[in-house]
Gaussian input, Z-matrix of N, CA and C with variables (Angstrom, degrees):
# hf/3-21g

backbone

0 1
 N
 C     1     B1
 C     2     B2     1     A1
 N     3     B3     2     A2     1     D1
 C     4     B4     3     A3     2     D2
 C     5     B5     4     A4     3     D3
 N     6     B6     5     A5     4     D4
 C     7     B7     6     A6     5     D5
 C     8     B8     7     A7     6     D6
 N     9     B9     8     A8     7     D7
 C    10    B10     9     A9     8     D8
 C    11    B11    10    A10     9     D9
 N    12    B12    11    A11    10    D10
 C    13    B13    12    A12    11    D11
 C    14    B14    13    A13    12    D12
 N    15    B15    14    A14    13    D13
 C    16    B16    15    A15    14    D14
 C    17    B17    16    A16    15    D15
 N    18    B18    17    A17    16    D16
 C    19    B19    18    A18    17    D17
 C    20    B20    19    A19    18    D18
 N    21    B21    20    A20    19    D19
 C    22    B22    21    A21    20    D20
 C    23    B23    22    A22    21    D21
 N    24    B24    23    A23    22    D22
 C    25    B25    24    A24    23    D23
 C    26    B26    25    A25    24    D24
 N    27    B27    26    A26    25    D25
 C    28    B28    27    A27    26    D26
 C    29    B29    28    A28    27    D27
 N    30    B30    29    A29    28    D28
 C    31    B31    30    A30    29    D29
 C    32    B32    31    A31    30    D30
 N    33    B33    32    A32    31    D31
 C    34    B34    33    A33    32    D32
 C    35    B35    34    A34    33    D33
 N    36    B36    35    A35    34    D34
 C    37    B37    36    A36    35    D35
 C    38    B38    37    A37    36    D36
 N    39    B39    38    A38    37    D37
 C    40    B40    39    A39    38    D38
 C    41    B41    40    A40    39    D39
 N    42    B42    41    A41    40    D40
 C    43    B43    42    A42    41    D41
 C    44    B44    43    A43    42    D42
 N    45    B45    44    A44    43    D43
 C    46    B46    45    A45    44    D44
 C    47    B47    46    A46    45    D45
 N    48    B48    47    A47    46    D46
 C    49    B49    48    A48    47    D47
 C    50    B50    49    A49    48    D48
 N    51    B51    50    A50    49    D49
 C    52    B52    51    A51    50    D50
 C    53    B53    52    A52    51    D51
 N    54    B54    53    A53    52    D52
 C    55    B55    54    A54    53    D53
 C    56    B56    55    A55    54    D54
 N    57    B57    56    A56    55    D55
 C    58    B58    57    A57    56    D56
 C    59    B59    58    A58    57    D57
 N    60    B60    59    A59    58    D58
 C    61    B61    60    A60    59    D59
 C    62    B62    61    A61    60    D60
 N    63    B63    62    A62    61    D61
 C    64    B64    63    A63    62    D62
 C    65    B65    64    A64    63    D63
 N    66    B66    65    A65    64    D64
 C    67    B67    66    A66    65    D65
 C    68    B68    67    A67    66    D66
 N    69    B69    68    A68    67    D67
 C    70    B70    69    A69    68    D68
 C    71    B71    70    A70    69    D69
 N    72    B72    71    A71    70    D70
 C    73    B73    72    A72    71    D71
 C    74    B74    73    A73    72    D72
 N    75    B75    74    A74    73    D73
 C    76    B76    75    A75    74    D74
 C    77    B77    76    A76    75    D75
 N    78    B78    77    A77    76    D76
 C    79    B79    78    A78    77    D77
 C    80    B80    79    A79    78    D78
 N    81    B81    80    A80    79    D79
 C    82    B82    81    A81    80    D80
 C    83    B83    82    A82    81    D81
 N    84    B84    83    A83    82    D82
 C    85    B85    84    A84    83    D83
 C    86    B86    85    A85    84    D84
 N    87    B87    86    A86    85    D85
 C    88    B88    87    A87    86    D86
 C    89    B89    88    A88    87    D87
 N    90    B90    89    A89    88    D88
 C    91    B91    90    A90    89    D89
 C    92    B92    91    A91    90    D90
 N    93    B93    92    A92    91    D91
 C    94    B94    93    A93    92    D92
 C    95    B95    94    A94    93    D93
 N    96    B96    95    A95    94    D94
 C    97    B97    96    A96    95    D95
 C    98    B98    97    A97    96    D96
 N    99    B99    98    A98    97    D97
 C   100   B100    99    A99    98    D98
 C   101   B101   100   A100    99    D99
 N   102   B102   101   A101   100   D100
 C   103   B103   102   A102   101   D101
 C   104   B104   103   A103   102   D102
 N   105   B105   104   A104   103   D103
 C   106   B106   105   A105   104   D104
 C   107   B107   106   A106   105   D105
 N   108   B108   107   A107   106   D106
 C   109   B109   108   A108   107   D107
 C   110   B110   109   A109   108   D108
 N   111   B111   110   A110   109   D109
 C   112   B112   111   A111   110   D110
 C   113   B113   112   A112   111   D111
 N   114   B114   113   A113   112   D112
 C   115   B115   114   A114   113   D113
 C   116   B116   115   A115   114   D114
 N   117   B117   116   A116   115   D115
 C   118   B118   117   A117   116   D116
 C   119   B119   118   A118   117   D117
 N   120   B120   119   A119   118   D118
 C   121   B121   120   A120   119   D119
 C   122   B122   121   A121   120   D120
 N   123   B123   122   A122   121   D121
 C   124   B124   123   A123   122   D122
 C   125   B125   124   A124   123   D123
 N   126   B126   125   A125   124   D124
 C   127   B127   126   A126   125   D125
 C   128   B128   127   A127   126   D126
 N   129   B129   128   A128   127   D127
 C   130   B130   129   A129   128   D128
 C   131   B131   130   A130   129   D129
 N   132   B132   131   A131   130   D130
 C   133   B133   132   A132   131   D131
 C   134   B134   133   A133   132   D132
 N   135   B135   134   A134   133   D133
 C   136   B136   135   A135   134   D134
 C   137   B137   136   A136   135   D135
 N   138   B138   137   A137   136   D136
 C   139   B139   138   A138   137   D137
 C   140   B140   139   A139   138   D138
 N   141   B141   140   A140   139   D139
 C   142   B142   141   A141   140   D140
 C   143   B143   142   A142   141   D141
 N   144   B144   143   A143   142   D142
 C   145   B145   144   A144   143   D143
 C   146   B146   145   A145   144   D144
 N   147   B147   146   A146   145   D145
 C   148   B148   147   A147   146   D146
 C   149   B149   148   A148   147   D147
 N   150   B150   149   A149   148   D148
 C   151   B151   150   A150   149   D149
 C   152   B152   151   A151   150   D150
 N   153   B153   152   A152   151   D151
 C   154   B154   153   A153   152   D152
 C   155   B155   154   A154   153   D153
 N   156   B156   155   A155   154   D154
 C   157   B157   156   A156   155   D155
 C   158   B158   157   A157   156   D156
 N   159   B159   158   A158   157   D157
 C   160   B160   159   A159   158   D158
 C   161   B161   160   A160   159   D159
 N   162   B162   161   A161   160   D160
 C   163   B163   162   A162   161   D161
 C   164   B164   163   A163   162   D162
 N   165   B165   164   A164   163   D163
 C   166   B166   165   A165   164   D164
 C   167   B167   166   A166   165   D165
 N   168   B168   167   A167   166   D166
 C   169   B169   168   A168   167   D167
 C   170   B170   169   A169   168   D168
 N   171   B171   170   A170   169   D169
 C   172   B172   171   A171   170   D170
 C   173   B173   172   A172   171   D171
 N   174   B174   173   A173   172   D172
 C   175   B175   174   A174   173   D173
 C   176   B176   175   A175   174   D174
 N   177   B177   176   A176   175   D175
 C   178   B178   177   A177   176   D176
 C   179   B179   178   A178   177   D177
 N   180   B180   179   A179   178   D178
 C   181   B181   180   A180   179   D179
 C   182   B182   181   A181   180   D180
 N   183   B183   182   A182   181   D181
 C   184   B184   183   A183   182   D182
 C   185   B185   184   A184   183   D183
 N   186   B186   185   A185   184   D184
 C   187   B187   186   A186   185   D185
 C   188   B188   187   A187   186   D186
 N   189   B189   188   A188   187   D187
 C   190   B190   189   A189   188   D188
 C   191   B191   190   A190   189   D189

   B1=1.4483
   B2=1.5218
   B3=1.3302
   B4=1.4592
   B5=1.5168
   B6=1.3389
   B7=1.4636
   B8=1.5240
   B9=1.3240
   B10=1.4688
   B11=1.5240
   B12=1.3249
   B13=1.4606
   B14=1.5219
   B15=1.3216
   B16=1.4604
   B17=1.5189
   B18=1.3217
   B19=1.4671
   B20=1.5270
   B21=1.3220
   B22=1.4662
   B23=1.5249
   B24=1.3120
   B25=1.4608
   B26=1.5153
   B27=1.3270
   B28=1.4637
   B29=1.5231
   B30=1.3213
   B31=1.4685
   B32=1.5213
   B33=1.3221
   B34=1.4648
   B35=1.5273
   B36=1.3214
   B37=1.4643
   B38=1.5216
   B39=1.3302
   B40=1.4674
   B41=1.5244
   B42=1.3249
   B43=1.4695
   B44=1.5231
   B45=1.3095
   B46=1.4571
   B47=1.5151
   B48=1.3277
   B49=1.4655
   B50=1.5209
   B51=1.3113
   B52=1.4660
   B53=1.5209
   B54=1.3234
   B55=1.4698
   B56=1.5263
   B57=1.3294
   B58=1.4615
   B59=1.5283
   B60=1.3296
   B61=1.4618
   B62=1.5191
   B63=1.3216
   B64=1.4712
   B65=1.5270
   B66=1.3278
   B67=1.4659
   B68=1.5276
   B69=1.3249
   B70=1.4705
   B71=1.5267
   B72=1.3193
   B73=1.4645
   B74=1.5268
   B75=1.3202
   B76=1.4662
   B77=1.5223
   B78=1.3290
   B79=1.4694
   B80=1.5260
   B81=1.3333
   B82=1.4724
   B83=1.5230
   B84=1.3247
   B85=1.4678
   B86=1.5218
   B87=1.3335
   B88=1.4647
   B89=1.5240
   B90=1.3211
   B91=1.4663
   B92=1.5272
   B93=1.3382
   B94=1.4573
   B95=1.5319
   B96=1.3336
   B97=1.4646
   B98=1.5217
   B99=1.3236
   B100=1.4703
   B101=1.5238
   B102=1.3318
   B103=1.4638
   B104=1.5257
   B105=1.3320
   B106=1.4606
   B107=1.5240
   B108=1.3115
   B109=1.4626
   B110=1.5298
   B111=1.3239
   B112=1.4644
   B113=1.5293
   B114=1.3172
   B115=1.4672
   B116=1.5285
   B117=1.3242
   B118=1.4616
   B119=1.5278
   B120=1.3379
   B121=1.4690
   B122=1.5266
   B123=1.3249
   B124=1.4644
   B125=1.5341
   B126=1.3218
   B127=1.4643
   B128=1.5256
   B129=1.3279
   B130=1.4627
   B131=1.5291
   B132=1.3243
   B133=1.4577
   B134=1.5179
   B135=1.3185
   B136=1.4700
   B137=1.5245
   B138=1.3232
   B139=1.4663
   B140=1.5283
   B141=1.3320
   B142=1.4616
   B143=1.5234
   B144=1.3218
   B145=1.4563
   B146=1.5268
   B147=1.3235
   B148=1.4669
   B149=1.5246
   B150=1.3334
   B151=1.4649
   B152=1.5258
   B153=1.3210
   B154=1.4597
   B155=1.5175
   B156=1.3197
   B157=1.4673
   B158=1.5235
   B159=1.3212
   B160=1.4687
   B161=1.5231
   B162=1.3319
   B163=1.4645
   B164=1.5249
   B165=1.3256
   B166=1.4638
   B167=1.5241
   B168=1.3174
   B169=1.4677
   B170=1.5291
   B171=1.3418
   B172=1.4673
   B173=1.5241
   B174=1.3215
   B175=1.4620
   B176=1.5255
   B177=1.3275
   B178=1.4604
   B179=1.5239
   B180=1.3318
   B181=1.4713
   B182=1.5245
   B183=1.3280
   B184=1.4615
   B185=1.5254
   B186=1.3212
   B187=1.4556
   B188=1.5131
   B189=1.3154
   B190=1.4714
   B191=1.5129
   A1=111.12
   A2=115.79
   A3=119.86
   A4=112.01
   A5=116.10
   A6=120.31
   A7=110.84
   A8=116.81
   A9=121.21
   A10=110.14
   A11=117.03
   A12=120.05
   A13=111.24
   A14=116.82
   A15=120.58
   A16=110.75
   A17=116.72
   A18=120.75
   A19=111.06
   A20=117.42
   A21=120.68
   A22=111.20
   A23=116.44
   A24=120.23
   A25=111.95
   A26=117.26
   A27=120.88
   A28=111.59
   A29=116.80
   A30=120.32
   A31=110.15
   A32=117.12
   A33=120.54
   A34=111.76
   A35=117.65
   A36=120.74
   A37=110.21
   A38=116.73
   A39=120.41
   A40=110.93
   A41=117.21
   A42=120.97
   A43=110.56
   A44=116.52
   A45=120.57
   A46=112.42
   A47=116.68
   A48=120.12
   A49=111.45
   A50=116.78
   A51=120.04
   A52=110.27
   A53=117.21
   A54=120.60
   A55=111.77
   A56=117.89
   A57=121.00
   A58=112.22
   A59=117.06
   A60=120.24
   A61=114.06
   A62=118.03
   A63=119.69
   A64=111.58
   A65=118.33
   A66=119.07
   A67=113.03
   A68=117.79
   A69=119.02
   A70=110.83
   A71=116.94
   A72=120.24
   A73=110.16
   A74=116.33
   A75=120.37
   A76=109.86
   A77=116.86
   A78=120.60
   A79=111.04
   A80=116.83
   A81=120.13
   A82=111.12
   A83=116.79
   A84=119.92
   A85=111.46
   A86=116.97
   A87=119.92
   A88=110.99
   A89=116.93
   A90=120.14
   A91=110.60
   A92=116.35
   A93=120.36
   A94=110.69
   A95=116.38
   A96=120.11
   A97=111.74
   A98=116.29
   A99=119.47
   A100=111.81
   A101=117.46
   A102=120.42
   A103=112.18
   A104=117.47
   A105=120.70
   A106=110.50
   A107=114.78
   A108=119.08
   A109=109.24
   A110=115.31
   A111=119.93
   A112=110.60
   A113=116.77
   A114=120.35
   A115=111.20
   A116=117.41
   A117=120.42
   A118=110.77
   A119=116.68
   A120=119.88
   A121=110.50
   A122=116.91
   A123=120.69
   A124=110.18
   A125=116.97
   A126=120.41
   A127=111.60
   A128=117.16
   A129=120.33
   A130=110.08
   A131=116.74
   A132=120.54
   A133=112.39
   A134=116.54
   A135=120.28
   A136=111.21
   A137=117.07
   A138=120.70
   A139=110.13
   A140=117.37
   A141=120.98
   A142=110.62
   A143=116.81
   A144=121.56
   A145=110.82
   A146=116.60
   A147=121.10
   A148=110.32
   A149=117.33
   A150=120.45
   A151=110.52
   A152=117.13
   A153=120.55
   A154=112.25
   A155=116.66
   A156=120.19
   A157=111.43
   A158=116.64
   A159=120.36
   A160=110.40
   A161=117.13
   A162=120.26
   A163=111.68
   A164=117.38
   A165=120.46
   A166=109.92
   A167=117.40
   A168=121.05
   A169=110.26
   A170=116.68
   A171=120.13
   A172=111.45
   A173=116.90
   A174=120.39
   A175=110.46
   A176=117.28
   A177=120.13
   A178=111.29
   A179=116.97
   A180=120.20
   A181=111.49
   A182=115.87
   A183=120.36
   A184=112.22
   A185=116.54
   A186=120.94
   A187=114.13
   A188=116.53
   A189=119.81
   A190=109.11
   D1=-35.96
   D2=179.36
   D3=-61.96
   D4=-36.97
   D5=179.08
   D6=-64.74
   D7=-40.24
   D8=179.46
   D9=-64.35
   D10=-43.53
   D11=178.11
   D12=-63.59
   D13=-40.24
   D14=176.88
   D15=-61.33
   D16=-46.50
   D17=-179.54
   D18=-62.26
   D19=-45.39
   D20=178.70
   D21=-63.33
   D22=-40.07
   D23=177.51
   D24=-61.72
   D25=-42.98
   D26=178.79
   D27=-64.98
   D28=-39.15
   D29=177.16
   D30=-62.91
   D31=-45.04
   D32=-179.63
   D33=-65.22
   D34=-36.48
   D35=176.03
   D36=-62.96
   D37=-47.80
   D38=-179.83
   D39=-62.22
   D40=-45.24
   D41=179.03
   D42=-62.86
   D43=-44.87
   D44=-179.29
   D45=-61.73
   D46=-40.06
   D47=177.96
   D48=-61.92
   D49=-43.00
   D50=-179.64
   D51=-62.11
   D52=-47.90
   D53=-179.00
   D54=-67.22
   D55=-34.81
   D56=-178.20
   D57=-76.62
   D58=-38.76
   D59=-173.96
   D60=-93.08
   D61=-24.74
   D62=-175.14
   D63=-145.08
   D64=61.57
   D65=-178.62
   D66=-63.30
   D67=-31.93
   D68=179.08
   D69=-69.32
   D70=-31.57
   D71=176.18
   D72=-63.81
   D73=-39.79
   D74=178.21
   D75=-60.82
   D76=-43.61
   D77=178.79
   D78=-60.59
   D79=-43.82
   D80=179.70
   D81=-65.13
   D82=-39.92
   D83=178.66
   D84=-64.90
   D85=-39.49
   D86=177.87
   D87=-64.66
   D88=-39.82
   D89=176.60
   D90=-62.49
   D91=-41.71
   D92=179.10
   D93=-63.56
   D94=-40.98
   D95=179.37
   D96=-62.78
   D97=-33.51
   D98=179.25
   D99=-65.56
   D100=-25.25
   D101=-178.68
   D102=-82.73
   D103=-15.27
   D104=-178.87
   D105=-79.41
   D106=151.06
   D107=174.72
   D108=-74.50
   D109=165.90
   D110=178.54
   D111=-59.81
   D112=-39.94
   D113=179.95
   D114=-65.04
   D115=-39.84
   D116=178.84
   D117=-65.08
   D118=-41.15
   D119=177.69
   D120=-65.28
   D121=-39.77
   D122=178.39
   D123=-63.43
   D124=-44.51
   D125=179.28
   D126=-63.46
   D127=-38.95
   D128=177.10
   D129=-64.05
   D130=-40.90
   D131=177.35
   D132=-63.92
   D133=-41.51
   D134=177.76
   D135=-65.63
   D136=-38.84
   D137=177.61
   D138=-63.44
   D139=-42.17
   D140=177.80
   D141=-64.30
   D142=-39.43
   D143=178.13
   D144=-61.10
   D145=-47.97
   D146=-179.63
   D147=-63.49
   D148=-43.65
   D149=178.41
   D150=-60.88
   D151=-42.70
   D152=177.95
   D153=-62.08
   D154=-42.52
   D155=177.86
   D156=-62.79
   D157=-40.86
   D158=178.53
   D159=-63.64
   D160=-42.94
   D161=179.69
   D162=-64.31
   D163=-40.94
   D164=177.61
   D165=-65.41
   D166=-42.41
   D167=178.48
   D168=-61.09
   D169=-44.98
   D170=178.56
   D171=-61.92
   D172=-41.10
   D173=179.26
   D174=-60.91
   D175=-42.83
   D176=178.06
   D177=-67.26
   D178=-38.98
   D179=179.22
   D180=-64.29
   D181=-34.79
   D182=-179.84
   D183=-84.20
   D184=-3.96
   D185=177.24
   D186=79.01
   D187=24.94
   D188=-178.98
   D189=-84.85

């Protein structure tokens, strides 16, 4: 459970930094996402999912 809380905390820190330091960038990214097709958004989500899984696997392999 501690690992899950740590992971959620890190995600919230990263998200918070983006919104606090570059709110206009977030607006531009949302506009860009609106121009993508549903399939393109799905593929981007799947790519992020795979990248996240690889990073978690690497962290476990490195003993972090």
